[in-house]
C-alpha positions as CSV (number, residue, x, y, z in Angstrom):
1,M,0.0,0.0,0.0
2,T,2.8,2.4,0.9
3,L,4.5,1.5,-2.5
4,L,1.3,2.7,-4.3
5,L,1.2,5.8,-2.2
6,G,4.7,6.7,-3.2
7,L,3.7,6.3,-6.9
8,M,0.8,8.7,-6.4
9,I,2.6,11.4,-4.4
10,G,3.9,14.2,-6.7
11,A,6.3,15.8,-4.3
12,P,9.8,14.2,-4.6
13,A,10.3,14.3,-0.8
14,G,7.0,12.6,-0.1
15,A,7.5,9.9,-2.7
16,F,11.0,9.2,-1.5
17,L,9.8,8.9,2.1
18,A,7.0,6.6,1.1
19,F,9.4,4.3,-0.8
20,I,11.8,4.2,2.2
21,V,8.9,3.3,4.5
22,A,7.8,0.6,2.0
23,T,11.3,-0.8,2.0
24,V,11.5,-0.9,5.8
25,L,8.1,-2.5,6.0
26,A,8.9,-5.1,3.4
27,A,12.2,-6.0,5.2
28,I,10.3,-7.3,8.2
29,P,8.6,-10.3,6.5
30,A,11.6,-10.7,4.2
31,V,13.7,-11.5,7.2
32,G,11.1,-13.3,9.4
33,G,8.7,-14.7,6.9
34,S,8.6,-18.1,5.3
35,G,7.8,-19.6,2.0
36,K,5.8,-17.5,-0.5
37,M,5.5,-14.6,1.9
38,R,9.2,-14.2,2.1
39,I,9.5,-14.3,-1.7
40,V,6.8,-11.7,-2.2
41,A,8.3,-9.5,0.5
42,I,11.8,-9.7,-1.1
43,A,10.3,-8.7,-4.5
44,I,8.4,-5.8,-2.9
45,L,11.6,-4.8,-1.0
46,L,13.6,-4.8,-4.2
47,I,11.0,-2.8,-6.1
48,A,10.7,-0.2,-3.3
49,A,14.4,0.1,-2.9
50,G,14.8,0.6,-6.7
51,L,12.1,3.2,-6.8
52,A,13.7,5.0,-3.8
53,A,17.0,5.0,-5.6
54,V,15.4,6.5,-8.8
55,K,13.6,9.1,-6.8
56,F,16.6,10.1,-4.7
57,A,18.0,12.4,-7.5
58,D,14.7,14.3,-7.7
59,F,14.6,14.5,-3.9
60,K,18.1,15.8,-3.7
61,S,17.6,18.5,-6.3
62,D,14.3,19.5,-4.7
63,Q,15.9,19.9,-1.3
64,A,18.7,22.0,-2.8
65,R,16.1,24.2,-4.5
66,Y,14.3,24.5,-1.1
67,R,17.5,25.4,0.7
68,S,18.4,28.1,-1.8
69,S,14.9,29.7,-1.5
70,A,15.1,29.5,2.3
71,K,18.5,31.3,2.2
72,C,17.0,34.3,0.3
73,C,14.2,34.7,2.8
74,R,16.4,34.2,5.9
75,A,17.5,37.9,5.9
76,G,14.1,39.0,7.1
77,S,12.4,39.7,3.8
78,L,9.1,38.1,3.0
79,L,8.9,39.6,-0.6
80,P,10.4,36.5,-2.4
81,L,8.3,34.1,-0.3
82,L,4.9,35.8,-0.9
83,G,5.5,37.1,-4.4
84,G,5.7,40.7,-3.4
85,L,2.4,40.9,-1.6
86,A,3.9,41.5,1.9
87,L,6.2,44.3,3.1
88,A,9.7,43.6,4.1
89,V,10.1,42.7,7.7
90,S,13.2,43.9,9.5
């Protein structure tokens, strides 16, 4: 279910987090399960880990973009954040 949620989330950070959670949740039956449950869990674990690896580049660039926009607003100006609607706060 978490794997499908990760595919539906548009934000790179949210999708990456969902894939990591799916990987962790699939690891539990992959280690402690038996028979078909273990095989299915390993398949889900590999799929979730692969999707997380693919989404990591998007997540990393999105976080860099967020950091750069947060740096411009750290000086006390709300103008870049609100699109010029607010007055500068000093």
